[in-house]
C-alpha positions as CSV (number, residue, x, y, z in Angstrom):
1,X,0.0,-0.2,-0.1
2,X,2.8,2.5,0.9
3,X,4.5,1.3,-2.4
4,X,1.8,2.2,-4.5
5,X,1.2,5.7,-3.0
6,X,5.0,6.6,-2.9
7,X,4.3,5.7,-6.8
8,X,1.8,8.2,-7.5
9,X,2.9,10.5,-5.5
10,X,6.2,10.7,-7.4
11,X,4.2,10.2,-10.9
12,X,2.0,13.3,-9.8
13,X,4.9,15.3,-9.2
14,X,6.8,14.2,-12.5
15,X,3.4,15.3,-14.1
16,X,3.6,18.6,-12.0
17,X,6.8,19.2,-13.3
18,X,6.2,18.6,-16.6
19,X,3.5,20.5,-17.5
20,X,5.3,23.6,-15.3
21,X,8.1,23.5,-17.9
22,X,5.3,23.6,-20.6
23,X,4.0,26.4,-19.0
24,X,7.3,28.0,-18.6
25,X,8.8,27.6,-22.5
26,X,8.4,30.2,-24.7
27,X,6.0,30.9,-27.3
28,X,7.2,30.0,-30.9
29,X,6.0,33.4,-32.4
30,X,5.6,37.4,-30.9
31,X,3.5,39.3,-32.9
32,X,3.2,42.5,-32.2
33,X,0.5,44.7,-33.9
34,X,0.7,48.5,-33.3
35,X,-2.2,51.0,-34.3
36,X,-1.4,54.3,-35.5
37,X,-3.5,56.5,-34.0
38,X,-5.7,54.4,-32.1
39,X,-7.9,54.7,-29.4
40,X,-9.9,53.3,-26.5
41,X,-13.2,55.2,-26.6
42,X,-13.6,55.0,-30.4
43,X,-12.6,51.5,-30.2
44,X,-15.3,50.8,-26.9
45,X,-17.6,53.3,-28.9
46,X,-18.4,51.4,-32.0
47,X,-18.4,48.4,-30.7
48,X,-22.1,47.8,-31.6
49,X,-21.1,47.7,-35.4
50,X,-18.0,44.7,-35.0
51,X,-18.0,41.0,-35.5
52,X,-17.2,38.1,-33.5
53,X,-13.5,37.2,-34.6
54,X,-12.0,41.3,-33.8
55,X,-12.3,43.1,-30.7
56,X,-14.8,41.3,-29.2
57,X,-13.2,38.2,-29.1
58,X,-9.7,40.2,-27.7
59,X,-11.9,41.4,-25.0
60,X,-13.4,38.1,-24.4
61,X,-10.4,36.0,-24.6
62,X,-7.3,38.9,-23.9
63,X,-6.1,40.7,-21.3
64,X,-6.9,44.1,-21.8
65,X,-5.6,47.4,-20.3
66,X,-8.1,49.8,-21.0
67,X,-5.7,53.2,-20.2
68,X,-2.6,53.2,-21.4
69,X,-0.2,56.1,-21.9
70,X,3.1,57.0,-22.8
71,X,5.4,58.4,-20.1
72,X,6.9,61.3,-22.0
73,X,5.3,64.3,-24.5
74,X,5.0,65.0,-27.4
75,X,4.2,61.8,-28.7
76,X,3.9,60.8,-33.0
77,X,4.6,57.7,-34.8
78,X,8.1,57.5,-34.8
79,X,8.7,58.2,-31.3
80,X,6.0,56.0,-29.9
81,X,7.1,52.9,-32.1
82,X,10.6,53.2,-30.8
83,X,9.5,53.4,-27.5
84,X,7.2,50.4,-27.2
85,X,9.7,48.3,-29.2
86,X,12.9,49.8,-27.1
87,X,10.8,49.9,-23.6
88,X,12.3,53.4,-23.2
89,X,12.0,57.0,-24.0
90,X,13.7,59.3,-26.5
91,X,15.8,60.6,-23.8
92,X,17.9,57.3,-23.8
93,X,16.5,55.6,-27.6
94,X,17.5,58.7,-29.5
95,X,14.4,59.5,-31.5
96,X,12.4,62.3,-30.6
97,X,10.0,62.8,-33.3
98,X,9.2,61.5,-37.0
99,X,11.7,64.2,-38.1
100,X,14.0,66.8,-36.6
101,X,16.5,69.3,-37.8
102,X,19.9,68.2,-38.5
103,X,22.3,70.6,-36.6
104,X,25.2,70.4,-39.2
105,X,23.5,70.6,-42.3
106,X,20.3,72.9,-40.9
107,X,18.4,70.5,-42.8
108,X,15.0,68.6,-41.9
109,X,15.7,64.7,-41.4
110,X,13.6,61.8,-41.1
111,X,14.2,59.5,-38.4
112,X,15.3,56.8,-40.5
113,X,17.1,58.6,-43.3
114,X,20.6,57.3,-43.5
115,X,22.7,57.8,-46.6
116,X,24.6,55.1,-46.4
117,X,21.8,52.3,-47.0
118,X,20.0,52.2,-50.2
119,X,16.5,51.8,-50.8
120,X,14.7,48.7,-52.2
121,X,11.9,49.5,-54.4
122,X,12.5,53.0,-53.0
123,X,14.7,56.1,-53.4
124,X,14.7,56.7,-49.8
125,X,18.0,55.9,-47.8
126,X,17.1,54.3,-45.0
127,X,18.4,52.2,-41.6
128,X,17.7,52.1,-37.9
129,X,20.7,53.6,-36.9
130,X,19.5,56.9,-35.3
131,X,17.8,54.4,-33.1
132,X,20.7,54.3,-30.3
133,X,19.7,51.2,-28.0
134,X,18.4,47.9,-28.8
135,X,14.4,46.8,-29.3
136,X,13.0,43.5,-28.7
137,X,13.7,41.6,-32.0
138,X,17.5,42.6,-32.0
139,X,17.5,41.0,-28.2
140,X,15.7,38.0,-29.5
141,X,18.0,37.7,-32.6
142,X,21.0,38.1,-29.8
143,X,19.7,34.9,-28.0
144,X,18.9,32.9,-30.6
145,X,22.3,33.6,-32.3
146,X,20.6,34.7,-35.6
147,X,18.1,32.2,-36.2
148,X,15.0,33.7,-34.9
149,X,13.3,35.1,-38.0
150,X,11.7,38.8,-37.5
151,X,9.9,40.4,-40.0
152,X,8.1,43.8,-39.7
153,X,5.3,44.9,-42.1
154,X,3.9,48.6,-42.1
155,X,2.5,51.2,-44.4
156,X,4.9,53.4,-42.6
157,X,8.6,53.6,-43.1
158,X,9.3,54.7,-39.8
159,X,6.9,52.2,-38.5
160,X,8.4,49.2,-40.3
161,X,12.3,50.4,-39.0
162,X,11.6,50.8,-35.5
163,X,9.8,47.6,-35.0
164,X,11.9,46.1,-36.8
165,X,15.4,47.1,-34.9
166,X,18.2,46.8,-35.9
167,X,18.7,42.9,-36.8
168,X,15.9,41.9,-38.3
169,X,15.4,39.6,-41.6
170,X,13.2,42.6,-43.4
171,X,11.9,45.6,-42.4
172,X,8.5,46.6,-44.9
173,X,6.7,49.5,-46.0
174,X,4.6,50.8,-48.7
175,X,6.4,53.7,-51.0
176,X,4.4,56.7,-50.8
177,X,5.0,57.2,-54.9
178,X,5.1,53.9,-56.3
179,X,3.1,51.7,-54.2
180,X,5.6,49.1,-54.0
181,X,6.2,47.3,-51.2
182,X,10.4,48.6,-50.0
183,X,13.3,47.9,-47.8
184,X,16.6,48.8,-47.4
185,X,19.7,47.0,-48.0
186,X,20.6,47.5,-44.2
187,X,18.9,44.1,-44.0
188,X,20.8,42.1,-46.7
189,X,19.1,40.1,-48.9
190,X,15.8,41.7,-50.1
191,X,13.0,38.4,-49.5
192,X,12.3,36.7,-53.1
193,X,8.3,36.5,-52.0
194,X,8.4,40.4,-51.6
195,X,9.6,40.4,-55.1
196,X,6.9,38.3,-56.4
197,X,4.5,39.9,-54.5
198,X,5.2,43.4,-55.7
199,X,5.6,41.9,-59.3
200,X,2.1,40.8,-60.0
201,X,-0.1,42.0,-57.0
202,X,1.1,45.2,-55.3
203,X,-1.3,48.0,-55.0
204,X,0.0,49.9,-57.8
205,X,-1.5,47.4,-60.2
206,X,-5.1,47.7,-58.3
207,X,-5.0,51.0,-57.2
208,X,-7.1,52.5,-60.1
209,X,-9.7,49.7,-59.8
210,X,-9.9,50.9,-55.8
211,X,-13.1,52.9,-54.1
212,X,-13.4,53.6,-50.7
213,X,-17.0,53.4,-49.6
214,X,-18.8,52.1,-45.9
215,X,-18.5,48.8,-46.1
216,X,-21.8,48.7,-43.3
217,X,-24.9,50.4,-44.3
218,X,-24.2,54.1,-43.6
219,X,-27.3,54.3,-41.5
220,X,-25.6,52.4,-39.0
221,X,-22.9,54.9,-38.4
222,X,-24.6,57.5,-36.3
223,X,-21.9,57.6,-33.5
224,X,-20.8,61.3,-34.0
225,X,-25.1,62.5,-35.2
226,X,-27.9,61.5,-34.6
227,X,-29.1,62.7,-38.2
228,X,-28.7,60.2,-41.7
229,X,-24.7,60.0,-42.1
230,X,-23.7,60.8,-45.2
231,X,-22.0,58.4,-47.5
232,X,-18.7,58.7,-49.3
233,X,-16.9,57.4,-52.1
234,X,-13.2,58.0,-52.6
235,X,-10.8,56.8,-54.8
236,X,-7.2,57.3,-55.4
237,X,-6.0,58.7,-58.9
238,X,-3.5,61.9,-58.3
239,X,-0.3,62.2,-57.5
240,X,-0.6,61.8,-53.7
241,X,-2.6,58.5,-54.1
242,X,-0.5,56.2,-52.4
243,X,-0.2,58.6,-49.9
244,X,-3.8,59.1,-49.5
245,X,-4.5,55.0,-49.8
246,X,-2.7,54.8,-46.7
247,X,-4.2,56.9,-44.6
248,X,-7.8,54.9,-45.8
249,X,-9.3,52.4,-44.3
250,X,-8.3,49.8,-47.2
251,X,-4.8,49.9,-45.6
252,X,-5.0,47.5,-43.3
253,X,-6.4,44.8,-46.3
254,X,-3.0,45.6,-47.9
255,X,-0.7,45.2,-44.9
256,X,-2.7,41.6,-44.2
257,X,-2.4,40.7,-47.8
258,X,1.7,40.7,-47.2
259,X,1.2,38.9,-43.7
260,X,-0.5,36.4,-45.6
261,X,2.8,36.2,-48.3
262,X,4.9,36.0,-45.3
263,X,3.6,33.4,-43.5
264,X,3.5,31.1,-47.0
265,X,7.1,32.3,-48.2
266,X,8.5,31.7,-44.9
267,X,9.1,29.0,-42.0
268,X,8.4,31.8,-39.4
269,X,7.1,30.4,-36.4
270,X,7.6,26.7,-37.2
271,X,10.2,25.2,-35.2
272,X,11.2,25.7,-31.2
273,X,13.2,28.6,-32.3
274,X,11.3,31.4,-31.2
275,X,10.2,34.2,-34.2
276,X,8.7,37.5,-34.0
277,X,6.3,39.4,-36.7
278,X,5.6,43.1,-36.0
279,X,2.4,44.9,-38.0
280,X,1.3,48.3,-38.3
281,X,-2.2,49.2,-39.0
282,X,-3.6,52.5,-39.6
283,X,-7.0,53.6,-37.0
284,X,-6.5,57.5,-38.1
285,X,-8.6,60.1,-39.7
286,X,-8.6,60.2,-43.4
287,X,-6.1,62.0,-45.0
288,X,-5.0,63.3,-41.4
289,X,-8.0,65.6,-41.4
290,X,-10.3,66.2,-38.5
291,X,-13.6,64.0,-37.2
292,X,-15.6,66.7,-38.2
293,X,-14.8,66.6,-41.7
294,X,-14.4,62.8,-41.8
295,X,-17.0,61.3,-39.4
296,X,-18.4,58.7,-41.5
297,X,-15.2,57.4,-42.9
298,X,-13.6,56.9,-39.1
299,X,-16.3,54.8,-37.9
300,X,-15.7,52.9,-41.2
301,X,-12.0,52.5,-40.6
302,X,-12.8,50.8,-37.3
303,X,-15.1,48.4,-38.7
304,X,-12.9,47.0,-41.1
305,X,-9.9,47.5,-38.5
306,X,-12.0,44.7,-36.4
307,X,-12.2,42.5,-39.4
308,X,-8.6,42.6,-40.4
309,X,-7.5,42.0,-36.7
310,X,-9.6,38.9,-37.0
311,X,-8.5,38.0,-40.4
312,X,-4.9,38.4,-38.9
313,X,-6.0,35.7,-35.5
314,X,-7.2,33.5,-38.2
315,X,-4.1,33.3,-40.5
316,X,-1.8,32.8,-37.9
317,X,-4.0,30.3,-35.6
318,X,-3.8,28.3,-39.1
319,X,-0.4,28.6,-39.6
320,X,1.4,28.4,-35.7
321,X,-1.5,28.3,-33.4
322,X,-3.2,31.0,-30.9
323,X,-1.6,28.2,-27.9
324,X,2.0,28.9,-30.0
325,X,1.4,32.8,-30.1
326,X,1.9,35.5,-28.1
327,X,-0.3,38.7,-29.3
328,X,0.4,42.0,-28.3
329,X,-2.0,45.0,-29.3
330,X,-1.2,48.7,-28.6
331,X,-1.2,52.3,-30.2
332,X,1.1,55.2,-31.3
333,X,-1.3,57.4,-29.5
334,X,-3.5,59.8,-31.1
335,X,-2.4,63.4,-32.9
336,X,-4.3,63.6,-35.7
337,X,-5.3,67.5,-35.9
338,X,-8.7,68.8,-34.8
339,X,-10.7,71.9,-36.7
340,X,-12.3,74.0,-33.8
341,X,-13.7,77.6,-33.9
342,X,-12.8,78.6,-30.1
343,X,-13.5,82.2,-30.3
344,X,-16.8,81.5,-30.9
345,X,-17.6,80.1,-27.7
346,X,-15.5,82.4,-25.7
347,X,-12.5,80.0,-25.5
348,X,-9.3,81.3,-24.8
349,X,-7.0,80.7,-27.8
350,X,-4.8,82.7,-30.6
351,X,-2.9,81.8,-33.1
352,X,1.0,81.2,-32.2
353,X,3.8,81.8,-35.5
354,X,7.0,79.9,-34.6
355,X,9.0,82.0,-37.3
356,X,7.4,85.6,-35.7
357,X,8.7,84.0,-32.2
358,X,12.3,83.4,-32.9
359,X,12.0,86.8,-35.3
360,X,11.6,88.2,-32.1
361,X,14.0,86.6,-29.8
362,X,16.9,87.3,-32.3
363,X,15.8,91.3,-32.2
364,X,15.9,90.8,-28.7
365,X,19.8,89.0,-28.4
366,X,21.2,91.5,-30.8
367,X,20.1,94.3,-28.3
368,X,21.3,92.7,-25.5
369,X,24.8,91.0,-27.2
370,X,25.5,93.0,-30.3
371,X,24.8,91.8,-34.4
372,X,24.3,88.5,-35.4
373,X,21.7,85.5,-36.2
374,X,21.8,84.0,-32.8
375,X,18.9,81.8,-33.8
376,X,19.8,78.9,-36.3
377,X,16.8,77.5,-37.0
378,X,13.7,76.2,-35.9
379,X,11.6,73.1,-36.0
380,X,8.5,72.4,-34.1
381,X,8.7,74.0,-30.8
382,X,12.7,73.2,-30.6
383,X,14.8,76.3,-31.2
384,X,18.4,76.0,-32.1
385,X,20.9,78.6,-31.3
386,X,24.2,79.1,-33.7
387,X,26.5,77.9,-31.4
388,X,29.5,79.3,-33.4
389,X,28.4,82.3,-32.8
390,X,28.0,82.3,-29.4
391,X,31.6,80.9,-29.2
392,X,33.1,83.4,-31.4
393,X,31.6,86.2,-29.0
394,X,32.6,84.6,-25.8
395,X,29.1,84.4,-24.3
396,X,28.1,81.8,-21.7
397,X,25.8,79.3,-23.6
398,X,23.5,78.6,-20.4
399,X,23.3,82.3,-19.4
400,X,22.4,83.0,-23.2
401,X,19.8,80.0,-23.2
402,X,18.3,81.8,-19.5
403,X,18.0,85.0,-20.9
404,X,16.0,83.4,-24.2
405,X,14.2,81.5,-21.9
406,X,12.8,84.6,-19.9
407,X,11.9,86.8,-22.8
408,X,10.0,83.7,-24.6
409,X,7.7,83.4,-21.7
410,X,6.5,86.8,-22.4
411,X,5.2,85.8,-25.9
412,X,1.7,85.6,-26.4
413,X,0.6,82.0,-26.2
414,X,3.7,80.5,-24.4
415,X,3.2,78.8,-21.2
416,X,6.9,77.4,-20.6
417,X,10.4,77.7,-22.3
418,X,12.4,74.9,-21.0
419,X,16.5,75.4,-21.7
420,X,18.4,72.1,-22.5
421,X,20.4,72.2,-19.3
422,X,17.1,72.5,-17.4
423,X,15.8,69.5,-18.9
424,X,18.5,67.1,-19.0
425,X,19.5,68.5,-15.0
426,X,16.0,68.9,-13.1
427,X,13.2,66.8,-13.9
428,X,11.5,67.5,-10.6
429,X,8.2,68.1,-11.4
430,X,5.5,65.3,-13.1
431,X,5.3,67.8,-15.9
432,X,9.0,68.6,-16.4
433,X,9.4,64.7,-16.3
434,X,7.3,64.3,-19.2
435,X,9.6,66.8,-21.4
436,X,12.8,65.5,-20.1
437,X,11.8,62.0,-21.2
438,X,11.0,63.5,-25.1
439,X,14.4,65.3,-25.2
440,X,17.8,64.1,-26.0
441,X,20.9,65.9,-26.5
442,X,21.8,64.8,-29.4
443,X,19.0,65.9,-31.7
444,X,16.5,68.4,-29.3
445,X,16.5,72.2,-29.5
446,X,18.5,74.3,-27.3
447,X,15.1,75.8,-26.3
448,X,11.9,74.0,-26.2
449,X,8.4,75.9,-25.7
450,X,5.2,74.7,-24.5
451,X,2.2,76.5,-25.5
452,X,-1.1,77.5,-23.8
453,X,-3.7,74.5,-24.3
454,X,-6.3,75.9,-26.6
455,X,-3.8,78.0,-28.8
456,X,-3.5,76.9,-32.5
457,X,0.2,76.3,-33.4
458,X,0.1,77.5,-37.1
459,X,2.4,75.5,-39.4
460,X,4.0,77.9,-42.4
461,X,5.0,74.6,-44.3
462,X,2.4,74.2,-46.6
463,X,2.5,70.8,-46.6
464,X,1.9,70.1,-43.1
465,X,-0.8,70.9,-40.7
466,X,-1.4,73.4,-38.3
467,X,-3.1,71.9,-34.8
468,X,-4.6,73.4,-31.4
469,X,-3.2,72.5,-28.3
470,X,-4.2,70.3,-25.9
471,X,-3.6,68.5,-22.6
472,X,-6.5,66.3,-22.5
473,X,-5.6,62.4,-22.1
474,X,-6.5,60.5,-25.0
475,X,-6.0,56.8,-24.0
476,X,-5.6,53.6,-25.7
477,X,-5.4,50.3,-24.9
478,X,-2.7,47.8,-24.4
479,X,-3.7,44.0,-25.3
480,X,-2.4,40.9,-24.6
481,X,-3.6,37.6,-26.1
482,X,-3.0,34.2,-26.8
483,X,0.0,32.1,-25.1
484,X,-0.8,31.3,-21.6
485,X,-2.9,34.5,-21.0
486,X,-5.5,35.3,-18.7
487,X,-8.1,36.8,-19.8
488,X,-9.6,40.2,-18.0
489,X,-10.5,43.8,-18.7
490,X,-8.0,46.1,-16.3
491,X,-8.9,49.9,-16.1
492,X,-6.0,50.7,-13.8
493,X,-3.6,52.7,-15.8
494,X,-0.5,51.4,-17.5
495,X,2.5,52.9,-19.5
496,X,3.6,51.3,-22.9
497,X,7.1,51.1,-21.4
498,X,6.1,47.8,-19.5
499,X,5.4,45.7,-23.1
500,X,8.8,45.2,-23.9
501,X,10.6,43.7,-20.5
502,X,6.9,41.5,-20.2
503,X,7.4,40.2,-24.1
504,X,11.4,39.8,-23.5
505,X,10.0,38.0,-20.3
506,X,7.4,35.3,-22.3
507,X,10.3,34.2,-24.6
508,X,12.7,33.8,-22.1
509,X,15.6,36.4,-23.0
510,X,16.9,39.8,-21.8
511,X,15.0,43.1,-21.9
512,X,16.1,45.9,-24.5
513,X,19.4,47.5,-23.2
514,X,18.1,50.4,-22.1
515,X,14.4,49.2,-20.6
516,X,14.1,50.2,-17.0
517,X,10.4,49.5,-16.6
518,X,9.0,46.1,-14.8
519,X,7.0,43.2,-16.2
520,X,3.5,43.2,-16.0
521,X,2.5,41.1,-13.2
522,X,-0.4,38.0,-13.1
523,X,-0.3,38.3,-17.0
524,X,-0.7,34.3,-17.0
């Protein structure tokens, strides 16, 4: 009797050990989904229009953190994607925005421009070398001695590159001018399955026949107005047709088409070495205009996004299995401009022109220190000073910057002016810490302005949008789904820097080398 009990006990312990080992093993595939301009309130508001395989399934079977945010501001697509995959802020990773001023040339450069690497199906020279730290994908490559497969597929060049990292097999995006899926020689040999797709099925071969209309009956799209919603019909035919297409509700279908080719053309997720697939979708306003201009389009975009998410999950399930795949889904935050007439409601507002502001500042500095062009350039709310002139005049740079900041806060619409020294050395308030986290000494300006909420930043570049300043928080979700995830909807706030260490923990690899955030607890 004792012998049988002992044998049963040993068998039970062995079974428990085997189960523990099974749970502890890593997923075969990690699928990271970043949705540009995605927001929680819209996701929930349009739920009556969804099917059962997309958002509803994620809420039922996934772990949903509904109130996520970033630990820095301002946030745009480049800084957001770099933060998600590196697990840290622009202060460390170097990506402060989609573009910034190059001090050496005084020209605006893209966050992924690199003259040393040619584009493939693209005239753009591209690499991730401005990203100064490692990413989840990089650490996976290191941990598997290069055996892991890593692909990133996105409508946008910066999103593809920063989600791919430095060591991926390929970063792929839709070319703004040709519609072809493009890449960079930085990542080595261009996969033949993409070339085949480009030659026979890329969007440029179909764009003339594509029309975007409501997927469902337009009478259902009533969130923004109780009146009969208008219909719409958008075709893509002029010189910016591919850029327009990339902001339409149809672009996510094109992303899924290439994901399908990736699953067919590679062995991703098919062996014991974990792999990674990064996918970027779009959930913003058509042509980056306001919801006021395109209220029906944004609802249709979410309906189509729901459908494409369901199709992506089904594709992964058929090839790899949901139980072998860890999904994480999040957003770049919301930045599309809003059109408002605040004066009609007597809300404090005004127009802020950076060119006029910097001209006034330069006149003040000339009156103080003598003739010269002290303000070299500006980009956004960053002001860059002529350090060579300041050095030639034997002036103290911190003193010049402090005097400039004191002058700038007197300009209408300016809430605060922070010098580089202040942001680097003294992040002693939550407000200043957010700005400190977004600041990088290598590429940021010498002074950063903060405007009053309600004021309109008037962009004097005719190709760029002006926008109103708002400090209102627009939350977005972080969702984990699939492999051993414990379903739950959680309203407690979460920051996106937790994603990278949590995914690294699942894959049993190191977190990215500048990541200081903690692993999310009780997730499985």
